[in-house]
Structures are given as structure tokens and as C-alpha cells.
N, C-alpha and C positions, 0 to 999 in steps of 0.2 A: 590480633583480630583476624578472623577468617576472611579470605578473599573469594570472590565468585569464581568457580571453576566449572568446566564442562561437566554436565550431568547434574549439577545443582539445580534445585528449583529456586528461582529468584523472583522477587517482587520489585518492580521498577515503576516510578512515576516518570513520565516523559511529556515533552512538548515537541512536536515535529513542525518544522518550518521549511518553506520553499526558499529558493534563491533570493526572492525579493522580500523575505521576512514574513510572508503570509503564513499564519498558523493553519495547518491542515488537519491536525489531530492533537489531542491532549488527554492525559488520564486525570488531570487535576479536577477535583470536584466529584470524582468517582474512585472506585477501588484501583489500586495500582495494578499494572499488567503483571500477571504471573505466568511464567513459562519455564521449561527445562532448558537450561543454557547449553548451547552447542548441539541441539537436537533438530535444528531446522524449523522450529516453530515460529520464528521471526526472521526478518531479512538478515542476511549474512553480516552486514555492517553493524547492525544493532547488536547481534550476538557478540561480535568481536569487541565492540565498545564496552559492553558490560563485563566481559571476562576480565578478572583481575581487580575489579572494584571492591571496595569494602562497604559494609552497611553504613549508611549515613553520608557516603561520599556522593558528590555531585560533579558533573562535568558536561561540557558541550562538545559534540562530535559532528564533523562533516562527513557524510557518506555519499560517495559518488554513485551515480546511477547503476554502474556495473555491480555494486555491492548492495544495491537496494532492489528495485523492481526491474532492472535490466534496461536495455536500449528499447526505444520505440520501434516496433517491428512493422514495417509497411505491409508485410504479407498478411497481417491480421486486420487489414481494412477490407470491408466488404460492401460493395454497392448493391443495394436492394431496391427494386422498383417500388414506387409508392403504392401501386395497386396490390402488392403482396402483403401490406400491413393490414391487420384487422381493422374493420371500419371505425372502431372507437379510438384508434390511435392515429394521431397526426404527428409525425416526427418533427421535433424541434431541436436545433443545435444545443448540445449540453444535456439533453434528456438522457436518462439512464433507463434502459429496457432490458428485459430478460428474454432470451431466445434459447432454442435447443439446438445443440450441435447434431451432426449426422448420427452419432451414436445415441442420441436421446438425452445426454447430460446437459443441464442448464448452464448458460453462460451469460454474464451481465455485460452489456455493450453500452457504449456511449455514442449518441448521434453526433458525428463530427461535422457533417455538412448535409444540407438539403438543397436539391435543385430540381429542375423539371425531369431530369433523368432518374432521380430517385434519392435515396438517403445513403450516405456513407456511414457505416457502423464500424466503430473501432473496438476491437476485442482486446486490446492491450489494457493492462492495469492502468488506472487513471494517473498514476505516478511514474509510469514507465518513461525512461529518458530524462528523468529529473534528478538532479543532485539534491540531497536532503540534509538538513541540520537537525539534530536532536539535542535537547537539554535533558539530561538523565539524572535521576537520583535513585541510588540503590537503597530500597527500603528495608529489605531483608533477604536472608538466604536460609533455605531449609533443606 
């Protein structure tokens, strides 16, 4: 039976969990995730885990933050004065907002903190700094 190799297009069902067991994403109930293996379309640890699997094979894999979304970078925290927000937006902790970088490209941020001084916006990926566990099932290779 063929095993998944770099360059193959693979279809994978997955469930992703945080350290405490909380599910943060799953493909079950929808189409499996399809991607080209080894081409950087998914996090490095996910790519590495799928390589060598056979169709129908299932496994669980722990992926450290360094092979997932990287470390949480404090340089990506930005304090914005409350009067700089549009009048229809009142920042609340956990809220996801879209803003534009200096070059004009959009970035999604998470409100990390709100105080009298302003709101701290976190530009890190929400899973940055987190170790992840994935339950994987290789559905097919093409």
C-alpha cells in the first residue's frame, strides 16, 4: 500500500486539541482537509505527522508550539488608545477585529486587554505559544 510522501495531495480528517483537551477545530462533519504534503500549506508538525501514513491509518500526534504556530511574540502586542477605535466598536477582551498594517494589508487581531489607557491588540495567531494534539486519519492520497 502507498504511503504519503512529500508532493502528494492528501486528504485527512483531524481533530485538534489544546493541552487541556479542549477541541479547537475538527474536520469531522465536513469534507476532509486536502493539501499538498510538504509544501507548507499546513503547520510543519501536521505535515511531518502525515508523511509516511497509509490510507485508512489513524494516529494521535503531539505538536509542540515551535512546530505549530510558533512562540507567542510580545512584540506583536499593540496598545491602541480607545478614541482611535471607530465609534461603533467598543473593544472587549477576546473580541477579534480586523485592522490594516502600515502597508495596507489586513490583519486579524484579538483584544487581549482593555483599560483606561486603551486596548491591547494581539497580532499573534490565536494558537501561538500553544502545544497542540491532533487525532489524524489519512483518508486518501492522490
